[in-house]
C-alpha positions as CSV (number, residue, x, y, z in Angstrom):
1,M,12.9,-27.4,-12.5
2,S,13.7,-24.3,-10.3
3,T,16.8,-22.3,-10.6
4,P,19.4,-22.7,-7.8
5,K,19.1,-19.7,-5.6
6,H,22.9,-19.0,-5.7
7,T,22.9,-18.8,-9.5
8,A,19.9,-16.5,-9.9
9,T,22.1,-13.5,-9.4
10,H,24.0,-14.4,-12.6
11,S,20.8,-13.8,-14.7
12,I,20.9,-10.0,-14.4
13,P,23.2,-8.1,-16.7
14,P,25.5,-5.6,-14.8
15,H,24.5,-2.8,-17.0
16,T,20.8,-3.4,-16.3
17,L,21.5,-3.3,-12.5
18,A,23.4,0.0,-12.9
19,Q,20.6,1.5,-15.1
20,L,17.8,0.6,-12.7
21,A,19.8,2.0,-9.7
22,Q,20.3,5.3,-11.5
23,E,16.6,5.5,-12.4
24,W,15.5,4.8,-8.8
25,L,18.0,7.4,-7.4
26,A,16.9,10.0,-9.9
27,E,13.2,9.5,-9.0
28,D,14.0,9.8,-5.2
29,T,16.4,12.8,-5.5
30,P,15.7,14.7,-8.8
31,N,17.7,17.8,-7.8
32,F,19.0,19.0,-4.3
33,D,19.3,17.0,-1.2
34,P,19.0,19.6,1.6
35,A,19.1,16.9,4.4
36,G,22.5,15.9,3.1
37,V,23.9,19.2,4.6
38,C,23.1,17.9,8.1
39,V,25.3,14.9,7.9
40,G,28.1,15.8,5.5
41,S,30.5,13.4,3.9
42,Q,32.2,11.8,6.9
43,E,32.6,8.0,6.6
44,V,29.9,6.1,8.5
45,E,28.8,2.5,9.0
46,A,25.1,1.4,8.9
47,R,23.7,-2.0,9.8
48,L,21.0,-3.6,7.7
49,L,18.6,-5.4,10.1
50,C,15.9,-7.9,9.1
51,K,12.9,-7.8,11.4
52,T,10.8,-10.5,9.8
53,P,12.0,-13.9,10.9
54,H,12.1,-16.9,8.5
55,S,12.2,-14.7,5.4
56,I,14.1,-15.5,2.2
57,L,16.7,-12.9,1.4
58,A,16.2,-11.6,-2.3
59,G,17.2,-8.4,-4.0
60,S,20.8,-8.1,-2.7
61,P,22.2,-7.4,-6.3
62,F,19.8,-4.4,-6.6
63,F,20.5,-3.2,-3.1
64,T,24.2,-3.3,-3.7
65,A,23.8,-1.6,-7.1
66,V,22.1,1.4,-5.5
67,F,24.9,1.9,-2.9
68,T,27.6,1.3,-5.5
69,A,26.0,4.1,-7.6
70,V,26.4,6.5,-4.6
71,G,29.9,5.4,-3.7
72,C,29.2,3.1,-0.8
73,N,30.2,-0.5,-0.1
74,V,28.0,-3.4,1.1
75,D,29.3,-6.5,3.0
76,W,26.7,-9.2,3.1
77,I,26.5,-11.4,6.2
78,H,23.7,-13.6,4.6
79,Q,23.8,-14.5,1.0
80,E,21.0,-14.4,-1.6
81,G,18.4,-17.1,-1.2
82,A,19.2,-17.7,2.5
83,E,16.6,-18.0,5.1
84,I,17.0,-15.2,7.7
85,G,16.2,-15.9,11.3
86,P,14.9,-17.3,13.6
87,D,15.8,-14.2,15.7
88,D,13.3,-11.3,15.8
89,V,16.1,-9.1,14.5
90,T,18.9,-10.4,12.4
91,L,22.0,-8.4,11.2
92,T,22.0,-9.1,7.4
93,A,24.6,-6.7,5.9
94,V,26.8,-3.8,6.7
95,V,27.0,-0.6,4.5
96,R,29.9,1.8,4.7
97,G,30.4,5.1,2.9
98,P,30.0,8.9,3.1
99,A,27.1,9.7,5.4
100,R,25.1,11.8,2.9
101,C,25.6,9.3,0.1
102,L,24.6,6.4,2.3
103,L,21.4,8.2,3.1
104,L,20.7,9.0,-0.5
105,G,20.6,5.3,-1.3
106,E,18.8,4.2,1.8
107,R,15.2,4.3,0.8
108,A,15.5,3.0,-2.8
109,A,17.6,0.1,-1.6
110,L,15.4,-0.8,1.2
111,N,12.2,-0.6,-0.9
112,C,13.6,-3.0,-3.4
113,L,15.0,-5.5,-0.9
114,A,11.7,-5.6,1.1
115,R,9.6,-6.1,-2.0
116,A,11.9,-8.7,-3.5
117,S,12.3,-10.7,-0.3
118,G,8.6,-10.7,0.3
119,I,8.0,-12.3,-3.1
120,A,10.8,-14.8,-2.7
121,T,9.5,-15.8,0.7
122,R,6.0,-16.4,-0.6
123,C,7.4,-18.4,-3.6
124,S,9.5,-20.5,-1.3
125,K,6.5,-21.4,0.9
126,L,4.4,-22.2,-2.3
127,Q,7.2,-24.5,-3.6
128,A,7.5,-26.2,-0.3
129,R,3.7,-27.0,-0.4
130,A,4.1,-28.5,-3.8
131,M,6.9,-30.7,-2.7
132,A,5.1,-31.7,0.4
133,G,2.1,-32.6,-1.7
134,G,4.2,-34.8,-4.0
135,W,3.4,-32.7,-7.0
136,H,6.1,-32.4,-9.6
137,G,4.8,-29.6,-11.9
138,E,5.9,-25.9,-11.9
139,V,4.4,-23.2,-9.6
140,A,4.6,-20.0,-11.7
141,G,4.0,-16.3,-11.4
142,T,2.0,-14.2,-13.8
143,R,2.3,-10.9,-15.7
144,K,0.5,-9.2,-12.9
145,T,3.5,-7.2,-11.9
146,T,4.2,-3.6,-10.9
147,P,4.9,-1.4,-13.9
148,G,8.6,-0.5,-14.0
149,F,9.5,-3.1,-11.4
150,R,8.8,-6.3,-13.3
151,L,12.5,-7.4,-13.6
152,V,12.9,-7.2,-9.8
153,E,9.7,-9.2,-9.2
154,K,10.4,-11.8,-11.8
155,Y,13.9,-12.3,-10.5
156,S,12.5,-12.7,-7.0
157,M,10.4,-15.6,-8.2
158,L,13.6,-17.3,-9.4
159,V,15.2,-16.8,-5.9
160,G,12.1,-18.2,-4.3
161,G,12.3,-21.4,-6.5
162,V,9.3,-21.0,-8.8
163,S,8.9,-20.3,-12.5
164,M,8.8,-16.7,-13.7
165,H,6.4,-17.7,-16.6
166,R,6.6,-15.4,-19.6
167,Q,8.5,-12.2,-19.2
168,D,6.4,-10.0,-21.4
169,L,4.1,-10.0,-24.4
170,S,7.1,-10.6,-26.6
171,G,8.3,-13.7,-24.8
172,M,5.5,-16.1,-25.6
173,V,2.1,-15.9,-27.3
174,M,-0.8,-16.1,-24.8
175,L,-4.2,-15.9,-26.4
176,K,-6.8,-14.8,-23.9
177,D,-10.5,-14.6,-24.2
178,N,-10.4,-11.1,-25.8
179,H,-7.9,-12.3,-28.5
180,V,-10.3,-15.1,-29.3
181,W,-13.4,-13.0,-29.4
182,A,-11.7,-10.4,-31.6
183,S,-10.3,-12.9,-34.1
184,G,-13.6,-15.0,-34.3
185,S,-12.4,-18.4,-32.9
186,I,-9.6,-20.2,-31.1
187,T,-8.5,-21.8,-34.4
188,E,-8.3,-18.5,-36.2
189,A,-6.4,-16.9,-33.4
190,V,-3.8,-19.7,-33.1
191,K,-3.4,-19.8,-36.9
192,A,-2.7,-16.0,-37.0
193,A,-0.4,-16.0,-34.1
194,R,1.6,-19.0,-35.6
195,S,2.1,-17.1,-38.8
196,V,4.0,-14.4,-36.9
197,C,5.9,-16.2,-34.1
198,G,6.8,-19.2,-36.3
199,F,8.5,-22.3,-34.6
200,S,10.5,-20.2,-32.0
201,S,7.7,-19.3,-29.6
202,K,5.2,-21.4,-27.8
203,I,1.5,-20.6,-28.1
204,E,-0.7,-20.8,-25.0
205,V,-4.6,-20.4,-25.2
206,E,-6.8,-19.5,-22.2
207,C,-9.7,-21.9,-22.2
208,R,-13.0,-22.0,-20.2
209,S,-13.9,-25.5,-21.0
210,A,-12.4,-29.0,-22.1
211,E,-14.0,-28.4,-25.5
212,E,-12.1,-25.1,-26.0
213,G,-8.9,-26.8,-24.8
214,R,-9.5,-29.6,-27.4
215,E,-10.0,-26.9,-30.2
216,A,-6.8,-25.1,-29.0
217,A,-4.6,-28.3,-29.0
218,G,-6.1,-29.3,-32.3
219,A,-5.2,-26.0,-33.8
220,G,-1.6,-26.4,-32.7
221,A,-1.4,-24.7,-29.4
222,D,1.5,-25.8,-27.1
223,I,-0.1,-25.0,-23.8
224,V,-3.7,-24.9,-22.7
225,M,-4.6,-22.8,-19.7
226,L,-7.7,-24.1,-17.9
227,D,-8.9,-20.8,-16.4
228,N,-11.1,-20.4,-13.3
229,F,-11.9,-24.2,-13.1
230,Q,-13.1,-25.7,-9.8
231,P,-10.5,-28.3,-8.7
232,Q,-12.6,-31.3,-9.5
233,E,-13.5,-30.0,-12.9
234,L,-9.9,-29.2,-13.5
235,H,-8.8,-32.7,-12.8
236,V,-11.4,-34.2,-15.2
237,A,-10.6,-31.8,-18.0
238,A,-6.8,-32.1,-17.7
239,D,-7.1,-36.0,-17.7
240,E,-9.2,-35.8,-20.9
241,L,-6.9,-33.4,-22.7
242,K,-3.7,-35.3,-21.7
243,T,-5.2,-38.6,-22.9
244,E,-6.0,-37.1,-26.3
245,F,-2.9,-34.9,-26.6
246,P,-0.1,-36.4,-24.5
247,T,2.5,-33.7,-25.3
248,L,0.2,-30.8,-24.5
249,L,1.1,-28.8,-21.4
250,I,-1.8,-28.0,-19.1
251,E,-1.7,-24.9,-16.9
252,A,-4.2,-24.2,-14.2
253,S,-4.9,-20.5,-13.2
254,G,-7.5,-18.3,-11.7
255,G,-8.8,-18.3,-8.2
256,I,-5.8,-20.2,-6.9
257,T,-4.3,-19.1,-3.5
258,P,-1.8,-20.4,-1.1
259,E,-4.6,-21.8,1.0
260,N,-6.2,-23.8,-1.8
261,L,-3.2,-24.6,-3.9
262,A,-3.0,-28.3,-2.9
263,M,-6.5,-28.9,-4.3
264,Y,-5.2,-28.2,-7.8
265,F,-2.3,-30.8,-7.7
266,S,-2.7,-33.4,-10.4
267,P,-0.4,-35.6,-12.4
268,H,-2.2,-34.2,-15.5
269,V,-1.4,-30.5,-14.6
270,D,2.0,-29.2,-15.6
271,I,1.8,-25.6,-14.3
272,I,-0.1,-23.8,-11.7
273,S,0.1,-20.0,-11.9
274,L,-0.9,-17.6,-9.1
275,G,-1.3,-13.8,-9.4
276,C,-0.9,-13.5,-5.5
277,I,2.8,-14.1,-5.9
278,T,3.1,-10.4,-6.8
279,Q,-0.4,-8.9,-6.0
280,G,-1.0,-8.4,-2.3
281,C,2.2,-10.1,-1.3
282,P,3.6,-8.9,2.2
283,V,7.0,-7.3,2.2
284,V,9.8,-8.2,4.5
285,D,10.7,-5.6,7.2
286,F,14.2,-4.3,6.8
287,S,15.8,-1.2,8.4
288,L,19.2,0.5,8.0
289,K,20.6,1.9,11.1
290,V,23.7,4.3,11.0
291,Q,25.9,3.6,13.9
292,K,27.1,6.4,16.2
293,P,30.8,7.0,15.9
294,V,32.8,5.8,18.9
295,L,35.2,8.3,20.1
296,S,38.7,6.9,20.9
297,Q,40.3,7.7,24.2
298,A,42.8,10.0,22.5
299,S,40.2,12.1,20.7
300,A,37.6,12.2,23.6
301,P,37.2,15.5,25.3
302,Q,39.5,15.9,28.3
303,S,38.2,17.2,31.6
304,H,40.3,19.6,33.6
305,D,40.0,20.4,37.3
306,D,40.2,23.9,38.4
């Protein structure tokens, strides 16, 4: 079951948002900001524009955290998880604050929002295809994330309506081919992992055949990943394993794309994971435009006739 888009923001601790914002700002401005001299600290207003119609807005907590860190305020016109459009350019938020501070936060905030919204948009489309195909399993991401940016990318999956999968190596045991080869067998690998993780973590085993899946399930694995199977082979193997092990979870992964996703739908497949959710995912085009101050009639320069 996917997380409601409006509650996904509650999953991020405030101190984590503040820490990430400070790290991004320190990376972008490690010492002086010479360009800040040009604009000074007068109060300005900037408009956040979305230039990619039919995109899902994601990343607003991170965007706001960056501007909060530099003393600016953000007023959102569209809320997290909303579809923006259909216009070519859509006003999405308004940022107000000292000019030099606003420009300090601009790039870090935009980079985060563009990436997060791109992932959420792709996830939303994948979830829509699953629903249209009548499949009731979980579309999931993978651990193929950008180093240092995983929390943002995993969060964006939530906003897009798909499963984040495991967060990291500590979150769930996944025994891949190298683990099996290094330990000697699937059975030995599962036995060793269970001795450490106990009852509190699930164990998943990457399998290249139904026979390997059967060994993994017999050894006590909770999830079997049928990796790099062709669709028809997947359906047969999943059916066989579910018949023998009814409580076993079956995950399909490897070579699955938005274009061929529907070919992997099966009542015997519980999870379909795709690396393309984060790898090679298009970003959403956002820009932040500072508005020129409008001079009042009283402050406008007066002309005098000779």
